[in-house]
C-alpha positions, 0 to 999 in steps of 0.5 A: 475885459479889453486889454490895455493898449500900450505905445512905446516912445523910444526903441533903445536898450530897455525897450526889450524888457518892456515889449517882452513883458507886455507881449509874453507875460501880460498878454491877457491884460496888455497889448502893444499897439505901436512903437516910435523913435526918431531914429527910424532904423531903430523904430523899423527894427523894433516894429518888425520884431514885435510885429506892430506899426512903427513911427518917427515920433509920438505925434504920429503914433498917437494920431494914427493910434488914438486907441493907445491908453498908456504911453511908455517913455523910454527916451533919454533921461534928459528928455523924459520930462519934455516928452511926458509933458507934451504927450499928456497935454496933447493926447491925455495919456497915462504915462509910464516912465523909465528911471529917473523920471527927470533930472531936475526937481523942477521938471519932476514937479512939472510932470506930476502937475501936468498929469494931475491937471489932465486926470491921467496917471504917472508911473515911474519904473522902479522894478526892483521893488517887485523882486521877490527877495525885496518884497520879503525884506519889506514885509519883515520891515513892516512887521517890525522884525528889525526893531530899531533900524541901525544901518542900510547899505546898497552896493552897485558894482557893475561894469560899463566900459567906454564902449557903452558910453560911446554908443550914444552921444548923450550917455555920461553927459550932465544935460541928458544922462547923469552918472552912476548915481542917477543912472545905474544906482537910482534903483538902489537908492529908491530901495534904501529910501523905501526901507529906511524912510525919509533922509535928513541929510547926505554927504558924498564924494565921487570920481571919474575913474576908468572912462572918458565921460562928463559925470561920475562912474564911481561915488560913495554917499552917507545918509542920515535918516529921520529915524536915526539910521545911517545909510551908505551908497556905494556905486560904480560902473568901473567894476572889471571885467564884468558885473559883480553886484547889486545889493542891499543889506538892512541891520536892526537891533533884532536882525539883519538881512542881506540881499545880493546877486547882481540884481538884488535877487538873492537872499544871502543872510536872513537872521533874526533873534526869534527867527525859526530855522524853518523861516530862515530856510524858507526865505531862501526859496524867494531867491531869483536867477535873472539873466541880467541886471534888469531882473524880472521886476518889469513884469510885476511892475507893468502888471501893477500899472494894468491893475491901477488903470483897470481896477483902481489898485494903488500905484506902488511908484507914482510921480510923488514917490519917483520924485523922492529918490531924485531929490536925494540924488540931486542932494548927492550931487549938491554935496559932491560940488560943494564938498558939504553936508546937504540937508533935505529938503533943499533947492538945488544950487550947484547940482549939474544934473540936467544942466550943461 
């Protein structure tokens, strides 16, 4: 079977995870054909590194390489929607887009609608769902091991100094990026929803503690879920001097699980009423030791993309699924701005995300 041909738009910080996954881990299924970036120096550097042609924009790339089947959008968060919609309308390519899929719900809805009308697939990157400990936790939930769910907590305690935000002028802005809830914690908010189900309401607070940016670097949120469980989100990029933790814990009437590490990669607690010692010891064999907060999930995620396109396998995180966590993030910001509990579903009124 022919390998699926990828083109990448945006040659920034996250490019390496996608390009390495394609070239080194999925070479039997996927092929990186070309890259592009409006910063031609970045494009040139990426092209040289991965030995592929580089271009100044996606129009040039897709005109010269019409055999590209999947376009991976790695541009600024505030440009995800515009680039996705343009690419799909003009070239009818499948899309892989990094989190968050968009900043506003209207943009997300237009992305989904455009892909549906053009008969292409939309994949939103949520690679932490493929962490082996997370997969085991999800399986335990599906098997009913927890019984009634009581509480779920996610913690993002990472370090992003001023130099990180100064790398690009769009970082830490409402119009193009958002803060810790939108950027770093979006994966963990997605995991919390994936485990606990539909949220009913949220109340949140935030602050900008240690850096000079428009958006927040620290925040907390309390979520009521439809099944009666409570959710807690604790997120900060103001941990010093280095990344400390990216975790999720789920508590139920029959058991408790905590996955820690700095990339939701290490089972720390696996306790169930009727669980055997052998099962508990076996669970710890799912621990992983990734080199950074991105983990190993991109490889498994892109493998799912290939299987979905070639063999019709269901996409774990499609446009609709990607929109769910974006709606909750918008609700978090709505609560911060209004000082009130926000009930979903809702239309943002005060949320600054995606706006000047």
